[in-house]
C-alpha positions in Angstrom: -10.0 18.3 -1.7 -9.3 20.3 -4.4 -7.9 18.3 -7.3 -5.0 19.7 -9.5 -5.2 18.2 -12.9 -1.5 19.0 -13.6 0.2 18.1 -10.3 3.5 20.0 -9.2 5.5 18.0 -11.3 3.8 18.8 -14.5 3.6 22.7 -13.4 7.4 22.7 -13.0 7.8 20.9 -16.2 5.2 23.4 -17.7 6.9 26.2 -16.4 10.2 25.2 -17.4 9.2 24.9 -20.9 7.4 28.2 -21.1 10.3 29.6 -19.7 12.6 28.5 -22.7 10.1 30.0 -24.9 7.8 27.3 -26.0 4.2 28.6 -26.9 1.6 27.3 -23.9 0.0 25.1 -26.5 3.0 23.5 -27.0 4.3 23.1 -23.5 0.8 21.5 -22.8 1.0 19.0 -25.6 4.5 17.9 -24.9 3.9 17.7 -21.3 0.8 15.5 -22.2 3.0 13.4 -24.6 5.8 12.9 -21.9 3.2 12.0 -19.4 1.7 9.4 -21.3 5.0 7.9 -22.1 5.8 7.6 -18.4 2.9 6.0 -17.4 3.3 3.7 -20.5 6.4 3.2 -19.7 5.9 2.4 -15.9 3.3 0.0 -16.5 5.2 -2.0 -19.1 8.2 -2.1 -16.8 5.6 -3.3 -13.9 5.1 -6.6 -16.0 8.4 -7.9 -15.4 7.9 -8.0 -11.9 4.2 -9.3 -12.4 5.3 -12.2 -14.3 7.9 -13.2 -11.6 5.6 -12.8 -8.7 2.8 -14.7 -10.8 5.1 -17.8 -11.3 6.4 -17.9 -7.7 2.6 -17.4 -6.1 1.5 -20.6 -8.6 4.4 -22.6 -7.6 3.8 -22.0 -4.0 0.1 -22.9 -4.7 1.0 -26.3 -6.5 3.9 -27.0 -3.9 6.9 -26.2 -6.4 9.8 -23.6 -6.5 9.4 -21.6 -9.3 12.0 -19.5 -10.9 15.2 -19.6 -8.3 18.5 -19.6 -10.4 18.7 -16.6 -12.5 19.5 -13.3 -10.1 18.2 -13.7 -6.4 15.0 -15.3 -6.0 14.8 -15.8 -9.7 14.0 -12.2 -10.0 16.0 -11.8 -13.6 14.4 -15.0 -15.1 11.7 -12.7 -16.7 14.8 -10.7 -18.2 16.2 -13.9 -19.6 13.1 -14.8 -21.1 12.7 -11.5 -22.7 16.1 -12.0 -24.1 15.3 -15.1 -25.5 12.4 -13.6 -27.4 14.1 -11.0 -28.8 16.5 -13.3 -30.1 14.2 -15.7 -31.8 13.3 -15.3 -35.5 10.1 -14.0 -36.5 8.6 -16.7 -38.9 5.7 -15.3 -41.2 3.4 -18.3 -42.3 2.8 -18.4 -46.1 -0.5 -16.3 -47.2 -0.4 -14.2 -44.2 -1.8 -10.7 -44.4 1.3 -8.6 -43.3 -0.1 -5.8 -42.2 -2.8 -7.0 -40.0 -0.6 -9.9 -38.7 1.7 -7.4 -37.2 -0.8 -4.8 -36.3 -2.4 -7.3 -33.8 0.2 -7.6 -31.1 0.5 -4.0 -30.4 -3.1 -3.7 -30.4 -3.2 -6.3 -27.6 -0.7 -4.6 -25.4 -2.4 -1.4 -26.1 -5.8 -2.3 -25.2 -4.3 -3.1 -21.7 -1.9 0.0 -21.4 -4.8 2.4 -22.4 -6.8 1.4 -19.5 -4.5 3.0 -17.2 -4.8 6.6 -18.5 -8.0 7.1 -16.5 -7.0 4.8 -13.3 -6.3 7.5 -10.3 -3.2 6.3 -8.7 -3.1 9.0 -6.0 -4.5 12.2 -5.6 -3.6 14.5 -8.6 -1.8 11.3 -9.9 -4.0 10.3 -13.3 -3.3 10.1 -16.8 -6.5 12.0 -17.8 -9.2 13.0 -15.4 -12.3 12.8 -18.0 -15.8 12.7 -17.1 -16.8 9.4 -19.1 -14.1 7.3 -17.6 -16.2 4.4 -17.3 -17.2 4.5 -21.1 -13.3 4.9 -21.8 -12.9 1.9 -20.1 -15.4 -0.3 -22.0 -14.3 1.2 -25.2 -10.5 0.7 -25.0 -10.9 -2.7 -23.4 -12.7 -3.7 -26.7 -9.7 -3.0 -28.5 -8.6 -6.3 -27.3 -11.2 -8.1 -28.9 -10.6 -6.9 -32.2 -6.7 -7.9 -32.0 -7.7 -11.3 -31.1 -9.9 -11.4 -34.2 -7.2 -9.8 -36.7 -4.5 -12.2 -35.0 -6.4 -15.4 -36.1 -7.9 -14.1 -39.2 -4.6 -13.1 -40.9 -2.5 -16.1 -39.7 -3.9 -18.0 -42.7 -4.4 -20.7 -40.2 -7.5 -22.7 -39.7 -6.5 -23.2 -36.1 -6.0 -19.9 -35.3 -9.0 -18.7 -37.0 -11.0 -21.1 -35.0 -9.5 -20.2 -31.6 -10.2 -16.5 -32.6 -13.9 -17.5 -33.1 -14.2 -18.9 -29.6 -12.2 -16.5 -28.0 -14.1 -13.3 -29.6 -17.6 -15.4 -28.8 -16.4 -15.3 -25.0 -15.3 -11.8 -24.8 -18.4 -10.4 -26.5 -20.6 -12.3 -24.1 -18.8 -11.4 -21.1 -18.7 -7.7 -22.0 -22.3 -7.7 -21.2 -22.4 -8.4 -17.4 -19.4 -6.2 -17.1 -21.0 -3.3 -18.7 -24.0 -3.7 -16.5 -22.3 -4.2 -13.5 -20.1 -0.8 -14.1 -23.5 1.1 -14.1 -23.6 0.6 -10.3 -20.7 2.4 -9.0 -21.6 4.9 -11.6 -25.1 5.1 -10.1 -24.0 5.1 -6.4 -21.3 8.0 -7.4 -23.6 10.0 -9.7 -20.6 10.2 -12.3 -19.0 8.5 -14.9 -15.6 9.9 -14.0 -13.4 7.5 -12.2 -11.8 10.6 -9.9 -15.4 11.2 -8.7 -16.0 7.5 -8.4 -13.0 7.3 -6.1 -14.1 10.6 -4.2 -17.3 9.3 -3.3 -16.2 6.3 -1.4 -14.8 8.3 1.2 -17.6 7.2 3.6 -17.9 4.0 2.6 -16.4 1.7 0.0 -18.9 0.6 -2.9 -18.0 -3.2 -2.0 -20.0 -2.4 0.9 -22.8 -1.0 -0.5 -22.8 -3.2 -3.8 -21.1 -6.5 -3.3 -22.8 -8.6 -5.9 -21.7 -5.8 -8.5 -18.2 -6.3 -7.3 -18.1 -10.0 -7.7 -19.9 -9.7 -11.1 -17.4 -7.3 -12.5 -14.7 -9.3 -11.1 -15.5 -12.5 -12.6 -16.5 -10.9 -16.1 -13.4 -9.2 -16.0 -11.4 -12.4 -15.5 -13.2 -13.5 -18.3 -12.0 -10.5 -20.6 -8.5 -11.2 -19.4 -8.5 -14.9 -20.5 -7.5 -15.9 -16.9 -8.4 -19.4 -15.5 -11.0 -20.9 -15.4 -11.9 -18.9 -18.6 -8.3 -19.3 -20.2 -10.0 -20.8 -23.4 -7.7 -18.4 -25.4 -4.8 -20.9 -24.9 -6.6 -24.4 -24.6 -3.4 -26.0 -26.0 -5.2 -29.5 -26.0 -8.0 -28.6 -27.9 -7.0 -25.8 -30.3 -3.1 -25.8 -30.5 -2.9 -22.7 -28.3 -5.6 -20.7 -30.1 -5.3 -17.6 -32.0 -1.9 -16.9 -31.6 -0.2 -20.2 -32.7 1.4 -18.6 -35.9 3.3 -15.9 -33.6 6.8 -16.1 -32.8 9.6 -14.2 -31.2 8.4 -10.6 -29.7 5.4 -10.7 -31.7 4.2 -13.4 -29.5 5.8 -11.7 -26.3 3.5 -8.9 -27.1 0.4 -11.2 -26.5 2.2 -12.7 -23.5 2.7 -9.0 -21.9 -0.7 -8.3 -22.7 -1.9 -11.2 -20.8 -0.1 -10.9 -17.7 -0.5 -6.9 -17.4 -4.3 -7.5 -17.6 -4.5 -9.7 -14.7 -2.9 -6.8 -12.7 -5.3 -4.3 -14.7 -8.3 -6.1 -13.4 -7.1 -5.7 -9.7 -6.6 -2.1 -10.2 -9.9 -1.6 -11.9 -11.5 -3.3 -8.9 -9.9 -1.2 -6.5 -10.8 1.9 -8.0 -14.6 1.0 -8.7 -15.4 -0.8 -5.4 -12.3 -0.8 -2.9 -11.9 3.0 -2.5 -8.9 3.3 -4.8 -6.1 5.2 -3.1 -8.1 6.4 0.0 -6.6 5.8 3.2 -5.5 7.1 6.6 -3.3 10.1 6.1 -3.8 10.7 2.2 -4.9 14.1 2.8 -1.8 15.3 4.5 0.8 13.0 2.3 -1.0 12.7 -1.1 1.9 10.4 -2.4 0.8 7.9 0.5 -2.5 7.4 -1.8 -0.3 5.7 -4.1 1.0 2.8 -1.5 -2.7 2.2 -0.6 -3.5 1.7 -4.3 -0.8 -0.7 -4.8 -1.4 -2.5 -1.7 -5.0 -3.1 -2.3 -4.2 -3.8 -5.9 -1.8 -6.4 -5.1 -4.1 -8.3 -2.5 -6.9 -8.5 -5.4 -4.1 -9.5 -7.8 -3.3 -12.4 -5.0 -6.9 -13.7 -5.5 -6.7 -13.5 -9.3 -3.5 -15.6 -9.4 -5.1 -18.1 -6.7 -8.2 -18.5 -8.5 -6.2 -19.5 -11.8 -3.9 -21.8 -9.9 -6.8 -23.9 -8.1 -10.0 -23.8 -10.6 -9.4 -26.1 -13.7 -10.5 -24.8 -17.3 -14.3 -24.9 -18.4 -15.4 -26.0 -21.8 -16.9 -23.4 -24.0 -20.5 -24.2 -23.7 -20.2 -24.0 -20.0 -18.6 -20.6 -19.9 -21.4 -19.3 -22.1 -24.0 -21.1 -20.2 -22.8 -19.6 -16.9 -22.8 -16.2 -18.7 -26.0 -15.7 -20.4 -28.0 -18.0 -17.7 -26.6 -16.7 -14.4 -24.5 -13.5 -14.9 -26.5 -11.6 -17.2 -30.0 -11.8 -15.5 -28.2 -11.6 -12.0 -26.4 -8.2 -13.2 -29.7 -7.0 -14.5 -31.2 -7.6 -11.2 -28.5 -6.2 -9.4 -28.7 -2.8 -11.1 -32.5 -2.3 -10.6 -32.5 -3.4 -7.0 -29.4 -1.3 -6.5 -31.5 1.8 -8.0 -34.9 1.0 -6.1 -32.9 0.5 -2.7 -30.7 3.5 -3.4 -33.6 5.9 -4.2 -35.7 4.8 -1.0 -32.8 5.4 1.1 -32.6 8.7 0.1 -36.4 9.5 0.1 -36.9 7.9 3.5 -33.8 9.2 5.1 -33.0 5.6 5.6 -29.1 4.5 6.3 -27.6 3.8 3.0 -25.3 1.0 4.0 -28.5 -0.7 5.6 -30.6 -0.2 2.8 -28.3 -1.4 0.1 -26.8 -3.9 1.8 -30.4 -5.4 3.0 -31.1 -5.2 -0.8 -27.8 -7.3 -1.8 -28.7 -10.0 1.1 -32.0 -10.4 -0.1 -31.2 -10.6 -3.8 -28.3 -13.2 -2.6 -30.8 -15.3 -1.0 -33.4 -15.5 -3.8 -30.2 -16.3 -6.2 -29.3 -19.2 -4.3 -32.7 -20.7 -3.9 -33.2 -20.1 -7.8 -29.8 -21.9 -8.4 -30.6 -24.7 -6.0 -33.9 -25.4 -7.5 -32.2 -25.4 -11.1 -29.8 -27.7 -10.0 -32.4 -30.1 -8.5 -34.3 -29.7 -11.9 -31.2 -30.7 -13.7 -30.4 -33.6 -11.6 -33.8 -35.1 -12.2 -33.6 -34.6 -16.2 -30.2 -36.2 -15.8 -31.7 -39.2 -14.1 -34.7 -39.6 -16.5 -32.3 -39.7 -19.3 -30.2 -42.5 -17.7 -31.7 -44.6 -15.4 -28.7 -46.0 -13.7 -28.4 -42.3 -11.9 -30.4 -42.2 -8.9 -31.5 -38.5 -8.3 -30.1 -37.0 -5.0 -32.5 -36.7 -2.0 -33.3 -33.4 -0.7 
């Protein structure tokens, strides 16, 4: 299917602007500006629905009702909360670096909204189809880490600074397996462009060819977003709410918006890279049907994000980093190597690609399970030696 980078709506706008006598270069610049503004506005407005949906889902998982008073089904509760935040006073701590202090919240939102610029929502419906979309995702996502560090450092609060240090340590650590896992869909598609990655999944979704890489990307992305059980960003019982403790009113609200929106962004990126994006029956005839498929897939993955958040307890910082460096990073390196070899052998030997890559992932999963079991047994033995009252479990 031929991709039109402008689309019919963009072409209509471009024709109208040039018809008014505007130079073609200015018309294209204004068209891009209006398109970016429309996408950012739609994504930010989506946050109101996401906050309501997450509250209702968590309430059902925990046998509660959730918001049900303000508006039908509590739909207007998020708007009431936003009005409350706007009306609150912005209190600036004494000795704070005001420029950096107020720069951090919009950076946190921008780092999430900016990711949607290269997410193909449907055929011909994408902010920018660039050939290095995967690198763009990594670089823009890293701005959120900078926002956390700036917020903690500029607040002139040792608790905020301590929370920022701990958060940045976790975010930078989990970027390693996430970036390595991103190499797998890039390798399978032969391109870093997100549109090309989606197009290459027409025969079979990449989650079938590389299930381990999909799980690794999903887990590391949840850690990047600070979702439970990796929500060390807001460990209230330990560091008094973390790096954003000195923020109030809409300055705090921006961090709040970025956090909720990041959860759905994880789902959208997972769908794009591993679940076929907007692909589905009838999309070739009705292109906008792709937006429906993309939304349904993203909603399903988002439900998994909320489910995990409402089920698992928070991990300690040492546990989080140990899982990353001792398990996720070595496994992600092994996945890339195994996928590259299996895909090459499938091409050279004319093997079925699904069988070759599926078998390679199954073998790696079995080896990983055996190694984890042996590590757990060795750990129990060491604990038993250190504490004679603890008896080692029998095999």
